[in-house]
Each structure stands twice: as structure tokens, then as C-alpha cells.
N, C-alpha and C positions, 0 to 999 in steps of 0.2 A: 504494500500500500504506500501511497505517496502523499506527503503533506508539505506545505510550504515551510513549516517550522519543524525542526528535528524533534523537539520536546513533545509537541502535540502528536506527531507521527508515532513516536515510541510509545506514548500513552495509549493510543488507539490500538496499536499492535499488541501491547501487553494485555489489553482487555480481551482481544480475540483469542490470544493464547490461553488466557485463563478459562475461556469457554471451550478449550480443546481444539481451536482452529489455528493451525500454524500460520503465522503472519510475520512479516519483516517490514520495517519502515525504511523508506528512502526519501530524504529531503529533496525538494525541488520547487522552484518557482516556475510554473508551467508557462508563464508569459515570456520567459527568457529561453531562447533557442539553445544556448550553451548549457543551461541547467538541464533542459530536457534531454539533450544528447548524453550528458554525463550520467543522468539518472538511469536512462535506458541501458547504457553500457554496464552500470553497476548492477542493475537487475539481472541482466543476462549472465554476467560473471558469477553472480550469487545463485541464481535460480534456474538459469538456462533460458532458451528462447521464449518470448512472450506469445502465448497462444490466444489469450483473451485480454482485450483492453477495454476497460470501462472508464470513460471520462466523466467524472462527477464533480470536478472543481467548479465552484460557482460562488459569486457574491452578488449583493443587491444593495442599492441605496434607494430609498423611497422619498420622492419629492416631486413637485410639479415640473413639467417639462421646461417651463420658462425659468426655473430656478437652478437647473443643472449648469455647472461650469464644465469646460472642456476636460479638465483633469479628472473629474468624476466620471464623465462619459468614457474616457480612455481607460480608466481603472477597471470599469465593469467589462468593457469590450475586450480588454487585454486578457483578463482571466477567463471569462465565459466563452469567448469566441476564438480569439487568437491562441489561447492556451490549448483549446480543444484541437485546433488545426495543427499546431506544432507537435502535439503528442501523437495525433493520428498520422502525420507525415513521417515522424521519426520511427514509430513502431510499424506503421503500414509499409514502409520501404522494406523492412525485414520480412514482414509477412508475405509481401508480393514475391520476394526472392525465394521464399520457402514454399510459395503457392498454398498457403494455409493460414487461417486465422479468423477471429471474430472480433469486431469492434462494436461497442455499444456506447453511444453518446447520450448523456443525460440532458435532454432538452427540457421542455416545460409546456404546460397548457398555454402559457404565454406566447408560444410560437404560433398559436392558432387564433387566440382571441386577444383583444386589447385590454390592458389593465391600467387603470389610472395610476398616476404617480410612479410609473415604472417604464418610462420611455426607453432608456438604454438597456434595461433588462429584457424587455420584450424584443427589442431589436437584436440583441445578442442571441436570444434563444431561437428567434426566427432564422438567424444566420446559421445556427447549429443544425437545424433541421434541413436547410438548403445545402449546407456543406455535406451532410450525411448522404443526400441524394447524389451529389457529384462524385464523391469518393466511391459510392456503391457502383455507379456506372463505370468509372475508370478501372476499378479492381474486380469487376464481376467475373471476368474470365481468368482471374489469377487465384481463385480459390479463397478469396477473402470476402466475407460479408460485413456490411456496415449498416447499422440500424441505429435508431434513437428511441428512447423512452421519454414520453412527455407527461410527467406527473402533474397533478394539481398541488395543493398544499400538502407537504409531508412533514411529520413531526421530527424536525431536525433543528440544529442551532440557528439556521438561517431565519426561522420564524419565531424565535424565542420571545421577542418583544410582542409580536402579534398575539401570541397565546395569552399574554397578560391583559389584552384588551377585551373588556366585557362585550363589546359589540362584534367581536370577531366571529363568535359562534352564530350570531344572527346572520352574518354575511354567508357563512357556510350553509346554514339552513335555507337561505334564499337561492344560492347559486349552485349548490351541489345536490343532485337528486338523492344521493345516499346520506346526506346530512351529517357527514363526518369528514375529517381530514384523513389522509393516508398514514399508515404506519410504514416503517421501512420494509416490513415483511410483505406488504402488499405489492412490492416491486419484484420480489424474488422469483415468482413463477414465470413471468414473461422474460426476465433476465436469463433464467435457465434455458428457456426455449431458444432464445436468440443466440445462445452460446453453445448450442448442442446440435446434434444431427437432426433433432426435431424441427429446427429452424433453418435447415440447410438451403431451402429455396425461398427464404425471406431476405430481402436486402433493399436498402434505400428507404425503409419505412420509418415514420415516427408513430409509435403506438402510444396512444394516450391512456394513461392509468390515472384517472381523475374522478372516479365516483360518478361519472356521467356528466360532469361539468360542461364538456365541449359539445354535447349534443343538444343543448338548448336552442 
């Protein structure tokens, strides 16, 4: 697993090892090409070739579009979109050479619908879904599948502040037919399909796991 800070990565890896899941931490700022190259080389030296890549790095800043400054826009796009591209490019090159591999990018329901106060976030996730299509086309005959998962709200640190807002549940009740946010476990099933023989003929898709939000 990869984290921008070594301490946070080691903490997450330790938690997984405590649950009986073997995990190792590799520090990397995915917005920096040299960091990504170094990280992938370290992973391959330690664990061997990367067969499955899941790009889940993401940040968000919530404010009105008129209030964003260029530095904030760049920060979000650098992590959410540029970071996804750099990691796909670096790992994908190796997968194409081996003619085998599965890539899953974490997009968002925000790639499909507009969300107020999240202009750069929505733009970045729309970009992730479009990038997924292009890579899927380019690598389709090389034994590499490239797909994306588009979650709605998931109980992660990214929405910690929202969960404290008493009006948040009302928003979920109004917008999400299942009237709840997702748990991380809700993404496991489709992830396993996309990274196995069961999903061998699926590529270039963004599959929305959002409790029905995107069907309104």
C-alpha cells in the first residue's frame, strides 16, 4: 500500500497485518513522477511485478467555484487526476510489456453528476473516468484491463467533517435511494470482479457503487 507520508502508511499496514492481511507500506507523492517511479521500483524489488493496481489517492476542498484560487485547483487536480495518470502510466508500461494486469481507478459519482461546492473535485473525477476509457482502449489488446469504480459517499476520513453535520443524513435520505452512505466493504465485491477472471471482458467502464444515487 502507498501513502504520501511514511508514518501514516506504516500505521495502515500495521492495522492490516494485525487482521492477518500481509501488507507493506511504500511512501510516495503520486503527483510527482520521480516519486512514482521510485515507489514502483521499490514495490517490484520487494514484492515482484504488480498484477493489480488500485488508484485510490484523493483529496477534496469544498467551497464555491468563485472562491477557489489556482493553487487549490492545482492541488486537487494534481492528486486526483495527475497522480492517477502517473501511476497508471508507470505501472501500465510494465503490465503492457508482460501482457497482463488489472487497473482499477477510484472515480466518484461526481464524475457523472454535478455537486455544488466541488468544482475541481468533480472535474478531476470526470477526468479519471475519461482517462480510464482511453487507457482501456490503448491497452485492450495487451492483456490489461482498466476500469473505474464510482462510489457515492463512503465512510472514510475524506468525509469526517460531513459526518458531524446534522443535516448530512437529511441530504443522504433525499439523494440516495438506499438512504445510507457506503461502507468500504460495499466496494469489495465489484473490486474483486474487476481484478479477476470474472471480469476479464470488462474494460473502460466506470461502475457506480452509490446506493442508487446516479439513477435519479
